[in-house]
C-alpha atoms as an extended CHARMM CRD file, in Angstrom:
* protein
*
        86  EXT
         1         1  MET       CA            136.2370000000       21.7480000000       41.0470000000  PROA      1               0.0000000000
         2         2  ALA       CA            136.4640000000       25.5060000000       41.6060000000  PROA      2               0.0000000000
         3         3  ASP       CA            139.0050000000       24.9400000000       44.3850000000  PROA      3               0.0000000000
         4         4  GLN       CA            141.4030000000       23.5380000000       41.7420000000  PROA      4               0.0000000000
         5         5  LEU       CA            141.2930000000       26.7430000000       39.7130000000  PROA      5               0.0000000000
         6         6  SER       CA            143.5840000000       29.7160000000       40.0740000000  PROA      6               0.0000000000
         7         7  PRO       CA            142.2140000000       32.6880000000       42.0270000000  PROA      7               0.0000000000
         8         8  ALA       CA            141.7590000000       34.5790000000       38.7380000000  PROA      8               0.0000000000
         9         9  ASN       CA            139.6320000000       31.8000000000       37.2700000000  PROA      9               0.0000000000
        10        10  GLN       CA            137.6520000000       31.5090000000       40.4910000000  PROA      10              0.0000000000
        11        11  VAL       CA            136.6700000000       35.1790000000       40.0840000000  PROA      11              0.0000000000
        12        12  MET       CA            135.4000000000       34.4870000000       36.5840000000  PROA      12              0.0000000000
        13        13  ILE       CA            133.3260000000       31.5230000000       37.8050000000  PROA      13              0.0000000000
        14        14  ALA       CA            131.9620000000       33.6210000000       40.6780000000  PROA      14              0.0000000000
        15        15  VAL       CA            130.7720000000       36.3260000000       38.2590000000  PROA      15              0.0000000000
        16        16  ALA       CA            128.9040000000       33.7310000000       36.2150000000  PROA      16              0.0000000000
        17        17  TYR       CA            127.3210000000       32.1750000000       39.3240000000  PROA      17              0.0000000000
        18        18  VAL       CA            126.0930000000       35.5240000000       40.6330000000  PROA      18              0.0000000000
        19        19  TYR       CA            124.2280000000       36.1790000000       37.3960000000  PROA      19              0.0000000000
        20        20  GLN       CA            122.8640000000       32.6330000000       37.2370000000  PROA      20              0.0000000000
        21        21  GLU       CA            121.5200000000       32.9330000000       40.7890000000  PROA      21              0.0000000000
        22        22  HSD       CA            119.5600000000       35.9790000000       39.6710000000  PROA      22              0.0000000000
        23        23  GLY       CA            118.0570000000       34.1990000000       36.6900000000  PROA      23              0.0000000000
        24        24  GLY       CA            120.2280000000       35.3210000000       33.8370000000  PROA      24              0.0000000000
        25        25  GLU       CA            123.3400000000       34.8530000000       31.8310000000  PROA      25              0.0000000000
        26        26  PRO       CA            126.2390000000       37.1250000000       32.6910000000  PROA      26              0.0000000000
        27        27  PRO       CA            126.5560000000       40.0060000000       30.2420000000  PROA      27              0.0000000000
        28        28  ALA       CA            129.6770000000       39.7630000000       28.1250000000  PROA      28              0.0000000000
        29        29  ARG       CA            130.8350000000       43.1170000000       29.5070000000  PROA      29              0.0000000000
        30        30  ALA       CA            130.6760000000       41.8440000000       33.1030000000  PROA      30              0.0000000000
        31        31  VAL       CA            132.7100000000       38.7830000000       32.1890000000  PROA      31              0.0000000000
        32        32  ALA       CA            135.2150000000       40.8700000000       30.2240000000  PROA      32              0.0000000000
        33        33  ALA       CA            135.5620000000       43.3310000000       33.1240000000  PROA      33              0.0000000000
        34        34  ALA       CA            136.1490000000       40.4820000000       35.5880000000  PROA      34              0.0000000000
        35        35  ALA       CA            138.7300000000       39.0140000000       33.2200000000  PROA      35              0.0000000000
        36        36  LEU       CA            140.5800000000       42.3320000000       32.9580000000  PROA      36              0.0000000000
        37        37  ARG       CA            140.6270000000       42.7300000000       36.7360000000  PROA      37              0.0000000000
        38        38  ALA       CA            142.0000000000       39.2030000000       37.0400000000  PROA      38              0.0000000000
        39        39  VAL       CA            144.6610000000       39.9840000000       34.4220000000  PROA      39              0.0000000000
        40        40  ALA       CA            145.6350000000       43.1540000000       36.2780000000  PROA      40              0.0000000000
        41        41  ASP       CA            145.9680000000       41.2340000000       39.5470000000  PROA      41              0.0000000000
        42        42  GLN       CA            148.0770000000       38.5140000000       37.9120000000  PROA      42              0.0000000000
        43        43  VAL       CA            150.2760000000       40.5740000000       35.5720000000  PROA      43              0.0000000000
        44        44  VAL       CA            150.6320000000       43.9140000000       37.3550000000  PROA      44              0.0000000000
        45        45  PRO       CA            149.5830000000       43.2770000000       40.9610000000  PROA      45              0.0000000000
        46        46  GLU       CA            148.9940000000       46.1660000000       43.3040000000  PROA      46              0.0000000000
        47        47  LEU       CA            152.2590000000       47.2800000000       44.8820000000  PROA      47              0.0000000000
        48        48  ASP       CA            152.9780000000       49.3580000000       47.9210000000  PROA      48              0.0000000000
        49        49  GLU       CA            154.9720000000       52.4360000000       47.0660000000  PROA      49              0.0000000000
        50        50  PRO       CA            158.6210000000       51.8940000000       47.9810000000  PROA      50              0.0000000000
        51        51  ASP       CA            160.3610000000       53.9950000000       50.5840000000  PROA      51              0.0000000000
        52        52  TRP       CA            162.1720000000       56.1650000000       48.0660000000  PROA      52              0.0000000000
        53        53  GLY       CA            164.5240000000       57.5160000000       50.7340000000  PROA      53              0.0000000000
        54        54  ALA       CA            165.8790000000       53.9990000000       51.3220000000  PROA      54              0.0000000000
        55        55  CYS       CA            166.4430000000       53.2250000000       47.6420000000  PROA      55              0.0000000000
        56        56  ASN       CA            169.6240000000       52.6570000000       45.7520000000  PROA      56              0.0000000000
        57        57  GLU       CA            170.0890000000       51.8200000000       42.0930000000  PROA      57              0.0000000000
        58        58  MET       CA            169.6560000000       48.1020000000       42.6930000000  PROA      58              0.0000000000
        59        59  HSD       CA            166.7110000000       48.3040000000       45.1020000000  PROA      59              0.0000000000
        60        60  CYS       CA            164.1550000000       50.7430000000       43.6850000000  PROA      60              0.0000000000
        61        61  ASP       CA            163.4840000000       52.0540000000       40.2310000000  PROA      61              0.0000000000
        62        62  ILE       CA            160.9560000000       54.8790000000       40.0960000000  PROA      62              0.0000000000
        63        63  GLU       CA            160.5290000000       54.5060000000       36.3350000000  PROA      63              0.0000000000
        64        64  LEU       CA            159.6490000000       50.8110000000       36.6200000000  PROA      64              0.0000000000
        65        65  TYR       CA            157.3140000000       51.4670000000       39.5400000000  PROA      65              0.0000000000
        66        66  THR       CA            155.5810000000       54.3040000000       37.6620000000  PROA      66              0.0000000000
        67        67  ASP       CA            155.2840000000       52.1960000000       34.5060000000  PROA      67              0.0000000000
        68        68  HSD       CA            153.8380000000       49.3130000000       36.5270000000  PROA      68              0.0000000000
        69        69  GLN       CA            151.2560000000       51.5870000000       38.1540000000  PROA      69              0.0000000000
        70        70  ARG       CA            150.3160000000       53.1420000000       34.7840000000  PROA      70              0.0000000000
        71        71  LYS       CA            149.7300000000       49.7460000000       33.1680000000  PROA      71              0.0000000000
        72        72  ARG       CA            147.6360000000       48.5450000000       36.1070000000  PROA      72              0.0000000000
        73        73  ALA       CA            145.5650000000       51.7390000000       36.0730000000  PROA      73              0.0000000000
        74        74  ALA       CA            144.9430000000       51.3870000000       32.3290000000  PROA      74              0.0000000000
        75        75  LEU       CA            143.6590000000       47.8140000000       32.6920000000  PROA      75              0.0000000000
        76        76  LEU       CA            141.4370000000       48.7300000000       35.6240000000  PROA      76              0.0000000000
        77        77  ALA       CA            140.0770000000       51.7850000000       33.7860000000  PROA      77              0.0000000000
        78        78  ILE       CA            138.9650000000       49.5700000000       30.9060000000  PROA      78              0.0000000000
        79        79  ALA       CA            137.2980000000       47.1730000000       33.3510000000  PROA      79              0.0000000000
        80        80  THR       CA            135.5090000000       50.0480000000       35.0830000000  PROA      80              0.0000000000
        81        81  GLU       CA            134.2900000000       51.4090000000       31.7470000000  PROA      81              0.0000000000
        82        82  LEU       CA            132.8690000000       47.9890000000       30.8520000000  PROA      82              0.0000000000
        83        83  GLU       CA            131.1560000000       47.6650000000       34.2410000000  PROA      83              0.0000000000
        84        84  ASN       CA            129.5990000000       51.1180000000       33.9860000000  PROA      84              0.0000000000
        85        85  HSD       CA            128.1700000000       50.5600000000       30.5120000000  PROA      85              0.0000000000
        86        86  GLN       CA            126.1340000000       47.4110000000       30.9920000000  PROA      86              0.0000000000
């Protein structure tokens, strides 16, 4: 059944299985952190920095790229905080 799930949902299932294999329920923070990482990957995926020298107005937008990177970093920072405070 897991092969029918999206990659983001497969990550969530994997987190739960890892904890179950070690005899426990996954802490809510671990599940929340995995969910945030999955959201970041789906909504604001990691992007390679454009070649700014080859940009024109229609091809690259530094403000959009910077905003995208800021949003991704914010989501991942929350996930890291949750993981570090279990």
